[in-house]
C-alpha positions as CSV (number, residue, x, y, z in Angstrom):
1,X,-1.3,-45.2,-60.9
2,X,-2.6,-43.2,-63.8
3,X,0.2,-42.5,-66.1
4,X,2.5,-45.4,-67.7
5,X,5.3,-42.5,-67.4
6,X,4.5,-42.2,-64.0
7,X,7.1,-44.5,-61.8
8,X,4.7,-47.2,-59.6
9,X,5.7,-47.8,-56.0
10,X,4.8,-50.4,-53.6
11,X,2.6,-49.6,-51.2
12,X,5.1,-49.6,-48.5
13,X,6.6,-46.5,-50.5
14,X,3.4,-45.0,-50.4
15,X,2.5,-45.3,-46.6
16,X,5.8,-43.6,-45.8
17,X,5.3,-41.1,-48.0
18,X,1.9,-40.7,-46.3
19,X,3.0,-41.0,-42.9
20,X,6.0,-38.5,-43.2
21,X,4.6,-35.8,-45.6
22,X,1.2,-36.1,-45.3
23,X,0.6,-32.3,-46.7
24,X,2.2,-33.4,-49.7
25,X,0.2,-36.3,-50.7
26,X,-2.8,-34.6,-52.4
27,X,-5.8,-36.6,-54.4
28,X,-7.9,-35.0,-56.7
29,X,-11.6,-36.8,-57.0
30,X,-14.7,-35.8,-58.9
31,X,-17.9,-35.1,-58.0
32,X,-18.6,-39.0,-58.8
33,X,-15.8,-40.1,-56.4
34,X,-13.3,-41.2,-59.3
35,X,-9.8,-40.1,-59.0
36,X,-9.1,-37.8,-61.1
37,X,-4.9,-37.5,-60.4
38,X,-2.5,-37.0,-57.5
39,X,0.5,-35.6,-56.3
40,X,3.4,-37.2,-53.9
41,X,6.2,-35.1,-52.8
42,X,8.6,-34.3,-49.8
43,X,10.4,-32.0,-48.5
44,X,14.0,-32.4,-47.9
45,X,17.6,-31.2,-47.9
46,X,19.6,-28.3,-45.9
47,X,20.4,-24.9,-45.5
48,X,19.8,-23.1,-49.3
49,X,19.3,-26.8,-50.6
50,X,16.3,-27.0,-48.2
51,X,13.5,-28.0,-50.9
52,X,10.1,-29.3,-52.2
53,X,10.4,-32.1,-54.0
54,X,7.8,-33.8,-57.0
55,X,7.9,-37.5,-56.3
56,X,5.2,-38.0,-58.7
57,X,2.5,-36.5,-60.1
58,X,-0.3,-38.2,-62.7
59,X,-3.3,-37.6,-63.9
60,X,-6.3,-40.0,-65.4
61,X,-6.5,-39.6,-69.6
62,X,-10.0,-38.6,-68.9
63,X,-9.1,-35.4,-67.1
64,X,-6.0,-34.1,-68.7
65,X,-6.2,-30.9,-70.4
66,X,-8.2,-29.5,-68.0
67,X,-5.4,-27.9,-65.7
68,X,-5.3,-30.5,-63.4
69,X,-2.2,-30.9,-63.0
70,X,-0.8,-27.7,-62.6
71,X,-3.5,-27.1,-60.1
72,X,-1.8,-29.6,-58.2
73,X,1.9,-28.6,-59.2
74,X,0.3,-24.8,-57.6
75,X,-1.0,-27.0,-54.0
76,X,2.6,-28.2,-53.7
77,X,4.5,-25.0,-54.4
78,X,2.5,-23.3,-51.9
79,X,3.1,-25.9,-49.2
80,X,6.6,-25.7,-50.0
81,X,6.0,-22.0,-49.6
82,X,4.9,-22.6,-46.2
83,X,7.9,-24.8,-44.9
84,X,10.4,-22.1,-46.0
85,X,11.7,-23.6,-49.0
86,X,14.4,-22.4,-51.5
87,X,13.1,-24.2,-54.9
88,X,11.0,-27.1,-55.6
89,X,12.1,-30.0,-57.9
90,X,11.5,-33.2,-60.0
91,X,12.7,-35.4,-62.4
92,X,11.2,-36.1,-66.1
93,X,12.2,-38.9,-68.5
94,X,13.8,-37.1,-71.4
95,X,11.6,-38.4,-73.6
96,X,8.4,-36.6,-71.7
97,X,8.4,-33.9,-73.9
98,X,4.8,-33.0,-72.9
99,X,5.4,-33.4,-69.4
100,X,8.7,-31.3,-70.1
101,X,6.8,-28.4,-72.2
102,X,4.0,-28.7,-69.4
103,X,6.3,-27.9,-66.3
104,X,8.4,-25.3,-68.6
105,X,4.9,-23.5,-68.9
106,X,4.9,-23.8,-64.6
107,X,8.2,-21.7,-64.6
108,X,10.7,-25.3,-64.2
109,X,13.9,-24.9,-66.4
110,X,16.1,-27.8,-66.6
111,X,18.7,-27.5,-64.0
112,X,20.9,-30.9,-65.2
113,X,20.4,-33.9,-67.1
114,X,20.7,-37.1,-64.6
115,X,22.3,-40.1,-67.0
116,X,20.8,-43.2,-66.5
117,X,18.1,-42.3,-64.2
118,X,15.4,-44.5,-64.8
119,X,16.2,-48.4,-65.6
120,X,14.2,-50.7,-68.3
121,X,15.1,-52.4,-71.0
122,X,17.0,-49.3,-72.0
123,X,17.9,-46.6,-69.3
124,X,16.4,-43.3,-70.3
125,X,18.2,-40.0,-68.9
126,X,16.2,-37.4,-66.7
127,X,16.1,-34.2,-66.3
128,X,16.1,-32.3,-63.1
129,X,14.3,-29.7,-63.6
130,X,13.4,-26.6,-60.4
131,X,11.2,-23.9,-60.1
132,X,12.9,-21.7,-57.7
133,X,10.3,-19.9,-54.9
134,X,10.2,-16.9,-53.2
135,X,13.2,-17.5,-50.6
136,X,15.6,-18.1,-53.0
137,X,15.8,-14.2,-53.9
138,X,18.8,-14.3,-56.4
139,X,17.3,-17.4,-58.1
140,X,20.8,-19.4,-57.5
141,X,18.9,-22.4,-57.0
142,X,17.7,-22.5,-60.3
143,X,21.2,-21.9,-62.3
144,X,21.9,-24.8,-64.9
145,X,25.1,-27.3,-64.4
146,X,27.0,-27.5,-67.4
147,X,27.9,-31.0,-67.2
148,X,25.3,-34.2,-66.8
149,X,25.8,-36.3,-63.2
150,X,24.8,-39.8,-62.8
151,X,22.6,-40.9,-60.1
152,X,25.0,-41.5,-57.1
153,X,25.8,-37.8,-57.7
154,X,22.8,-36.7,-56.4
155,X,23.0,-34.7,-53.6
């Protein structure tokens, strides 16, 4: 993994994503063949909850501040548009201010807070951030919830 704030998964998890949603698994490679960053996601939900989901986005430290994360997010959003999704969502640690600010600049807003979403020495809350896509003409998918939820309440 390229970033300690990005969740690390086991090889079977990555292979499952690659097998089920290969179009959502993108890697940016330098001309010298080094991995600069990657994004992985999926499409899930039903009806007006049909959406693209960012499972992981990571950019190597030496390639940050070049707009690579924004380019990878744009690719995922374009794929989600083609799949006729209503929105794209992602989860980010509340303490990860750099990522939260970046997602805000990309048009994402905090839809809800998920209490103790990340487990660790001290459990940490997550923001469920969303960006409406063109199919959600009324932007209903991004109207924030007034109260936090627990992980077991996620839809």
